[in-house]
C-alpha positions as CSV (number, residue, x, y, z in Angstrom):
1,M,0.1,0.0,0.2
2,I,0.8,3.5,-0.9
3,R,0.7,6.0,1.9
4,G,2.2,9.9,1.6
5,P,1.9,12.9,-0.4
6,K,1.3,11.5,-4.1
7,Y,1.6,15.0,-6.0
8,K,5.4,15.3,-4.3
9,I,6.4,11.9,-5.1
10,A,5.1,12.0,-8.8
11,R,7.3,15.3,-9.4
12,R,10.3,13.8,-7.7
13,L,10.2,10.7,-9.8
14,G,9.2,12.9,-12.6
15,A,6.4,10.4,-14.1
16,P,2.8,10.6,-13.5
17,V,3.1,7.3,-11.4
18,F,-0.6,7.6,-10.0
19,E,-3.7,7.7,-11.6
20,K,-4.5,11.0,-10.0
21,T,-1.9,12.6,-11.1
22,Q,-2.7,11.5,-14.8
23,T,-4.8,14.4,-15.3
24,Q,-4.7,17.1,-17.7
25,K,-4.8,19.4,-14.5
26,F,-1.4,17.9,-13.4
27,K,0.1,18.2,-16.4
28,I,-0.4,21.7,-17.1
29,S,0.5,22.3,-13.4
30,E,3.8,20.7,-14.1
31,E,4.5,22.1,-16.9
32,R,4.1,25.7,-15.5
33,K,6.3,24.6,-12.7
34,S,9.3,23.2,-14.9
35,K,9.2,26.7,-17.1
36,G,10.0,28.8,-14.0
37,K,12.5,26.4,-12.4
38,R,16.4,27.7,-13.9
39,K,18.5,25.2,-16.0
40,G,21.6,23.6,-14.0
41,G,22.0,21.7,-11.2
42,F,24.9,19.7,-10.1
43,G,25.3,17.5,-13.1
44,T,24.5,14.3,-14.3
45,A,22.8,12.0,-12.5
46,T,24.9,8.3,-11.8
47,N,23.8,5.4,-13.6
48,F,22.3,4.1,-9.9
49,A,20.2,7.2,-9.1
50,L,18.9,6.6,-12.8
51,Q,18.3,2.8,-12.1
52,L,17.1,3.6,-8.5
53,N,14.8,6.7,-10.1
54,E,13.1,3.6,-12.7
55,K,12.4,1.2,-9.9
56,Q,10.7,3.7,-7.6
57,K,8.4,4.6,-11.2
58,A,7.5,0.8,-11.9
59,R,7.0,0.3,-7.7
60,F,4.8,3.1,-7.4
61,T,2.8,2.3,-10.8
62,Y,2.0,-0.9,-9.8
63,G,1.7,0.2,-6.1
64,V,3.4,-2.8,-4.3
65,S,5.8,-2.6,-1.8
66,E,9.6,-2.9,-1.9
67,K,9.6,-6.4,-0.7
68,Q,6.7,-7.5,-3.3
69,F,8.7,-5.6,-6.2
70,K,12.2,-6.8,-4.9
71,N,10.7,-10.3,-4.8
72,Y,9.5,-10.0,-8.4
73,A,12.8,-9.0,-9.8
74,M,14.8,-11.5,-8.4
75,K,12.6,-14.2,-9.1
76,V,12.7,-13.3,-12.7
77,I,16.9,-12.7,-12.3
78,N,17.5,-16.0,-10.8
79,A,15.7,-17.9,-13.7
80,N,18.0,-16.5,-16.0
81,S,14.8,-15.7,-18.2
82,S,15.9,-14.7,-21.6
83,N,13.9,-11.6,-22.0
84,P,14.0,-10.2,-18.1
85,Q,12.1,-7.3,-18.9
86,E,9.1,-9.1,-20.5
87,A,9.1,-11.6,-17.7
88,L,8.8,-8.6,-14.8
89,F,6.3,-7.1,-17.1
90,T,4.1,-9.8,-16.8
91,A,4.4,-10.9,-13.3
92,L,3.3,-7.4,-12.5
93,E,0.5,-7.3,-15.0
94,T,-0.7,-10.3,-14.0
95,R,-1.3,-9.3,-10.4
96,L,-5.5,-9.9,-9.4
97,D,-5.7,-6.5,-8.3
98,N,-3.8,-4.8,-11.7
99,V,-6.1,-7.3,-13.7
100,V,-9.3,-5.8,-11.9
101,A,-7.5,-2.7,-12.7
102,R,-7.4,-3.2,-16.6
103,I,-11.1,-4.6,-17.1
104,G,-12.8,-1.7,-15.4
105,L,-14.1,-2.6,-11.8
106,G,-11.6,-0.6,-10.1
107,S,-10.9,3.3,-11.3
108,T,-7.3,2.8,-9.8
109,R,-4.8,0.2,-8.7
110,A,-5.1,1.2,-4.9
111,F,-9.4,0.6,-5.4
112,A,-9.4,-2.0,-7.0
113,R,-7.0,-3.5,-4.5
114,Q,-9.5,-3.3,-2.1
115,L,-12.1,-4.6,-4.0
116,V,-10.1,-7.6,-3.9
117,S,-9.5,-7.5,-0.1
118,H,-13.4,-7.3,0.9
119,G,-14.2,-10.1,-1.1
120,H,-15.8,-8.4,-4.4
121,I,-13.8,-10.7,-6.9
122,L,-14.2,-14.4,-7.6
123,V,-11.7,-15.8,-9.9
124,N,-13.2,-19.7,-11.5
125,N,-16.3,-19.1,-9.4
126,R,-13.8,-18.9,-6.1
127,K,-13.8,-16.0,-3.9
128,V,-9.6,-14.3,-3.8
129,T,-9.0,-11.9,-1.4
130,V,-5.6,-11.7,-2.0
131,P,-4.6,-8.7,-4.5
132,S,-0.8,-10.2,-5.4
133,Y,-3.1,-13.3,-7.0
134,K,-1.5,-14.3,-10.5
135,V,-4.2,-15.0,-12.7
136,E,-3.1,-17.7,-15.7
137,K,-4.5,-18.3,-19.2
138,G,-8.2,-19.5,-19.1
139,D,-8.3,-18.1,-15.8
140,V,-12.5,-16.4,-15.6
141,I,-12.8,-13.1,-13.3
142,A,-16.0,-12.0,-12.4
143,I,-17.9,-10.0,-9.5
144,R,-19.2,-12.1,-6.6
145,E,-23.2,-12.4,-7.1
146,G,-23.9,-10.6,-3.8
147,S,-21.9,-7.7,-4.8
148,K,-23.0,-6.8,-8.2
149,T,-25.6,-4.6,-6.7
150,K,-23.5,-2.4,-4.8
151,T,-23.4,1.0,-6.4
152,V,-19.7,1.0,-7.4
153,F,-20.6,-1.7,-10.3
154,K,-23.5,-0.3,-10.9
155,D,-22.8,0.5,-14.3
156,T,-20.3,-2.0,-14.8
157,F,-21.5,-4.4,-17.8
158,E,-22.8,-1.6,-19.5
159,Q,-19.5,-0.1,-19.6
160,A,-17.4,-3.1,-20.2
161,K,-19.2,-3.8,-24.0
162,T,-17.7,-0.7,-25.1
163,R,-14.6,-0.5,-23.0
164,E,-11.1,-0.9,-24.9
165,L,-9.4,-3.9,-23.1
166,P,-5.6,-5.4,-23.2
167,L,-5.5,-8.0,-26.0
168,W,-4.7,-11.1,-23.4
169,I,-8.2,-10.2,-21.8
170,A,-11.6,-10.9,-23.2
171,F,-15.2,-9.5,-22.0
172,N,-17.9,-12.1,-22.5
173,A,-21.4,-10.0,-22.2
174,E,-23.1,-13.0,-21.6
175,K,-21.9,-14.3,-19.1
176,K,-20.5,-11.0,-17.4
177,S,-17.3,-12.2,-16.9
178,W,-14.0,-11.7,-18.5
179,T,-11.5,-14.5,-19.7
180,I,-7.4,-14.2,-19.7
181,Q,-6.7,-15.7,-22.7
182,G,-3.1,-15.2,-23.2
183,A,0.0,-13.2,-21.3
184,P,0.7,-9.7,-21.7
185,K,3.2,-8.6,-24.3
186,L,5.9,-5.4,-23.2
187,E,6.3,-4.8,-27.0
188,G,4.2,-1.7,-28.2
189,E,3.7,-0.5,-24.3
190,N,4.1,3.0,-23.9
191,L,5.3,2.6,-20.1
192,L,6.6,5.2,-17.7
193,F,9.6,3.5,-17.2
194,D,12.1,1.7,-17.9
195,L,12.5,-2.2,-17.3
196,D,16.1,-2.5,-18.1
197,L,17.3,-0.1,-15.7
198,V,14.7,-1.7,-13.0
199,I,16.9,-5.1,-14.0
200,Q,20.3,-3.7,-13.9
201,Y,19.5,-2.1,-10.7
202,Y,18.6,-5.4,-8.8
203,K,21.9,-7.1,-10.7
204,L,24.0,-4.8,-8.7
């Protein structure tokens, strides 16, 4: 869970890593502030500083603790994956809280995490309350029957019919559920962080 001044964190990292900082208002505010700053400083950042900054961007984007994030990265590194960046991206994207946010059940990853923790989400007809639960190809995500009448899910299924989803997730309007039909692909993704630098940070 991320606590603290999100605007200040996003400003320090130089990227809108939280949903609340991904607004036009925040972007305009940052542009105005950057124009007022004097050029210069203490020189070019070190490789370690750059790697640390990218790691923090990725960690805050997905809203995971340092311990969790390190575990994901080290597991990928120790597995000697041929494409560690892709493997780390897949591990983060297939967290249940991220999937719930991707399909539109939670407006933010933090809210999606809350929905999972409170038992509103089913995976293969089984209630899962662990936000870090890893979804697999073929898994079916749905809203618990007793939760469908809650205000937060009021227009969910109507909006789902027109919502653009990642290629690896499909919505079934008849069954009112979402199926994981593949694995996330890093290629073509416009990320706020550099996963190559993240991997380098943990290899030190």
